[in-house]
N, C-alpha and C positions, 0 to 999 in steps of 0.2 A: 356121714364121714367115717373114715376108718381110723383105727387107733394110731397108726403111724403118721397119718396126716395131722391128726389132732396134736400129737407130740411135737411135730415140726412147727406147727402154728404157736404152740405154747412156748417153745424155745425162742422163736422169733420175737414174740411179745416180751419175754424176759430180757432178751438181748437189747431191746430198744432203751430200757432204763434199768440196767443191772445194778444190783447192790450186793456187795460181798458181806456175808454175815457169818459169825461164829455163834451158833445156837448152843446154849448150855442146858442140858437135860436136867430136870429136877424130879424128885420123887417125893410124894407126900405120905407121911406116916401119922396115923391117929395116935394121940397121946392118951394116957389113962384118964386125964381130966376132961376128955372130950374135944380138945383142940387138935391142932395139927402142927407138925414140924416139917420143915423142908430140908432136903439134902440135895446139894448140887453135885453133879458129876463133872468130869473133865469136858471142856468144850469140844463139840464136834469139829471136824475140819471145816475150813471156810467153804461156804456154798454160795453160788450166785443165784439170786432170786430177784423179784421185783416187788415193790410196795404199791398197792392200789389204794388210792385215797377215795373215800366215798363221795358220791356225787351230791350228797346231802350232808347236813351238819352231822357230827359224830352222834351215833345212836346208842342208847343204852340197851343192854340185853341182860337177862338173868341167866347165869351159867347153870350147869347141872348141879352145882354145889349150892344153888340158891342165892348167890351173890350177884348184885347188880353191878355191871361194869360198863364203861363207855367204850365202844369199838371205835378206834381211831383210824384204822386202815386194815386191809387184808394183805396177807403175805402169800405170794404165789411162787412156787418152785416147780421144777420139772417132775415128772412122774416118779423118779428115783431119789428125790430130795429127802433128806433126813430131818424131819421136824415132827414134833408131837405136842400135844396139849401140855401146858405148864412149862414148856421151854422158855427160856429168857434170853434176851440179847440187848446190846447197847447199839443205838444208831443215832447219829446227830447229837451226841451228848445226853441222850435220854435213855432210860431203861424201860424195856417193853417185855410183855408176856403174851404167849399164845394162850388164849382163853377158850377157843373152840376150833375144832377141825371140821372141814367140810367132808362129805362122803368121798371116799377114794373112787375116782372114775377111770383110773388106768392111764391117764395122760397128763395129769397135773396133781400137785399137792397144794392145797389151799387152806388157809387158816385165818381166823379173826384175831386181831391183836389189840391189846389195851395197854395203857400206861401201867407200868409195874408199881404196885403199892398196896 
């Protein structure tokens, strides 16, 4: 398939169950004591994405930081969506965090999401 066709298919998939989200970028800074502090930036403009629930029960993964997290769902945006690892957002009254990004394939942005905490 070509890139343009894949982008149209992705948009159609997102449009079937769209969710408007304001992702908040965060940066992590190492402290002298060896811990980390988080700094939140201004929320990005609202973006339309879709949430993909896993076909099996939520699965644990170990992030690059060595922390075990349970992946609740995947977040799917179009190729030009603005989302990055550590972004946070609120949906259905719960707080979520992007814990891992999939490789950029040119037609979609996809991430694994875990409950924030």
